[in-house]
N, C-alpha and C positions, 0 to 999 in steps of 0.2 A: 613396503610391507614389513611389519615387525612381528616376529614370532618368538615365543619362549616355550621351552619344554623342560619340565622338572619331574623326575620320578624317583621316589625314595622308598626303600624297603621299610616296613614297620619293625623289622628285627634285623640288626646287622649280621646275625648269625644264620639268617635264612634268605634264600634267593627271593628277589622281588618278582612277584607273580603278575604285576601289571605289564602292559605294553603300550608304547606310544610312538607315533610317527607323524611327521608333516611331510607331504610330498608336493613338490613344485615341478610340474612338467617342463620338459626342455623347451616347449613352445613359448613359455613365459606367460601363458594365459591360463588362469585358474590355479587350482590346487586342491588338496584334500588333507584332512586330519583323521587319524585313527587312534582311539583309546580303548583299551581292554582292561578289565579287572578280573584276573583269574580267581575262580572260586576254590578256596582251600578245602580239600576233601577231609572226611573224618579219618581218624587214625587207623581204622580197620581196613582202609584201602578203598579203591574205587574201580577195581576190575581192569586197571590199565597199568602197563609197565613203565609208562612215561610220566614225567613230572608235569605239574600245572604250567610251569614256565616254559617247558617244551611246547605245550599246547598253545599257549598265548603267543609264543614266538612264531609258530607255524601259521596260526590263524591270522595274527596281525600282519605277518609278511605277505600272506595271500591278499588280505584286504588292501594293504598299501599298494600292491601292484594293480589289483583289479579296479580300484576306484579311479586310478589314473589311466590305465590302458583301455578301459571300457567306459568312456565318458557318457555314452548314450544309454547305458544299461542302468535301470533304476537301482538305488542303493539296496533295497530289499533283495533284489535278484543277485546283486554283487555279494551280499552277505551269504545267501544260500549257496552260491558257487564256492565261496571260500570255505564254508563249513564242510561241503561235500569233499573238496580237495583235501582238507585236513583230516577228515574221517578216513578217507582212502589211504592216507599215509600210515595209519596204524590199525586198520581193520583186521589185518591178518595176525596181529599179536595181542589184541586187547578186546575186552568185552564192552563194546560200545553201547550195549543195551543197559548197562549198569546205570542207575539214576545219578550216580556221582562220577560217571566218566568225566574226564577233564572238560571244563566249561568256563565261560567268562561272560561278564556283562560287556556291552558294546556301545560305543558312541562313534558315529561316522558323520563327517561333514565334507561336502564337496562344493567348490565354487567355480563358476565360469564367468564369462563376460556378461551373461544374462541372468544367472540364477544362483542361489545358494540352497543346496539340498541338505537335509539332515535325517539321521536315523538314530534312535535310542532304544536299547533293549536292556531291561532291568535297571538297577539302581545307581548307575552313574548318571552324570548330568551334563547337558550342553546349554550354555548361556548364549543368547543371541542379542546383541545390542544394535539398536537402530541409530540412524544419524542424529535423532533428537535426544538420545540418551536413555530411551526406554529399554529395559532389559527384560527379555522373556525367557524363562527357564523352559527348556524342552525336556520333559521328564516322562519316564515310564513308572507310574506310581502303583502298579498292581501289588508289589510286595508291601508297600506302606499301608495299603488298604486292608491287609489281612490282620485279624485280631492277634495280639501277642500270644494268646493261648494256643492258636493254631501253629505257632512256630516253636513250641516248647521243646519238641524232641526232633532229632534228625530223622528218626524212623517215620514220624507222621508227615513231616515236610516232604521227604523223598517219595513216600507212597501216594500221597494225595495232592500235593501242591506243586512240586518242582516239575516244570515243563508239563503242567496239566491245566486243562480248562478250569477256570475258577481259582487258579493259583497264580503262578508267575512263570516267566520264561527266561532262559539264558541260552547262549550259543554253545551247543555241545556237539552232538553227532548227527542230528536230524536237520537237514537243510530246510524243511518245512517251517521250522520255528522262525525263520526270517520274516515270514508273513505276519507274525505276531508283533513285530517291532512298531514303535511309534515313528512315523515318518512325516515329512512335510517339505515344502519348498517356498522360497521367497524371492522376489526380484532382487538382483544384486544390489541395486541402489538403495534397498531398504535395510541393508546389513552393513554395519561398520566394524563390528568386532565379534569374534567367537571365542568361547572358552569352554574347554571340556575338562571335567573333573571326575575322578573316581571317588567312591564314597569315603575313602580315607582323607580326602581333601574337602569334600562337601560338609564334613563335620564342622567347619568354620561357621556355616550357617545352621545346619540341621541339628547339631548336638550342642554346640557352645554358644549359639545365638549372638555372634559378634556383629551381626547385621543381616540385612536381607540380601537377595541375589544381586540387586543393583549395587549395594555396598561392597559385596564380594568382588564384582567386576572392577569397581573403582579401586579397591585395594590392590588388585592384580595390576592394574594400569600404573598406579603410583609406585608401588613397592616391589612388584615383581612376583613371579610364581614361586621362587625359592622362599621369599619372605612369608608367603601365605602358608606354605608347608611348615616352615619353622614355627610360625605362630600356633598352628594346630598342635605341633609336638609339645610346645610349652604348655598349652591348655590341657593336653592329655596328662602331662606330668602332675599338674596341680589340681585337676578336676577329673579323677578317674571315674568312669561310669561302667554301665553294663557292657557286655560284649568284649571285643578285643580292646586292650588298652591302647595299643598302637597298631595301625593297619597300613599296608602299602598305600602311598599317596602319590597321585599323578595329576599334573596340571599341564594343559596345553593352551596357550594364549596366542591368538592370531588377530592382528589388525589388518583388515583387507584394504 
């Protein structure tokens, strides 16, 4: 098994708000990956005394444990339990009802001798490659389907779209949001490679059009996760666009 994990802050003066892990159980059978992209709050605060990276470390740690220790529990339920555990850790000090309480996008994958399960919530991506080289992106595209005008102000997004029906969902303080995730499973023999990317890394495809998802996975295999992030950074410097010029970028690559 080959695994690679790279996570780089978009700003060297700011803590990386992404989280990534790969877990290989002591039994030697199966494994799991977890990737979170913390949502940066507005400058006027989010009702929480903790940082986003505190939240992603707590949630990511819980997910890493539970995906491995509860192999028979569906990933959506695992996510719900991890959200509940994380919320309990700061419910006494923070306003968890605030629309910008710390939150994150989520990618989970878990493999066993028989199956490969996946879960995606919000705009990070999971690429699944079959033995014949077909690459299928597992995406939660609800945010992409919203018109740009609907995303013009934080106030409108937070009031009408964030974790709302007809909008988009992230992992925050409500365990019920886990049921909104995109989930699926495939027989183990139908999966050769997995790659999870936060949106700071999916820019290679989605913003800079360096290739399609199959090209992206091929680039990862040939050049490595670090090279993909470096290429994104080079493109950001020479082709600045709307939104953040540089974002935290995380890539986890696993050959099963």
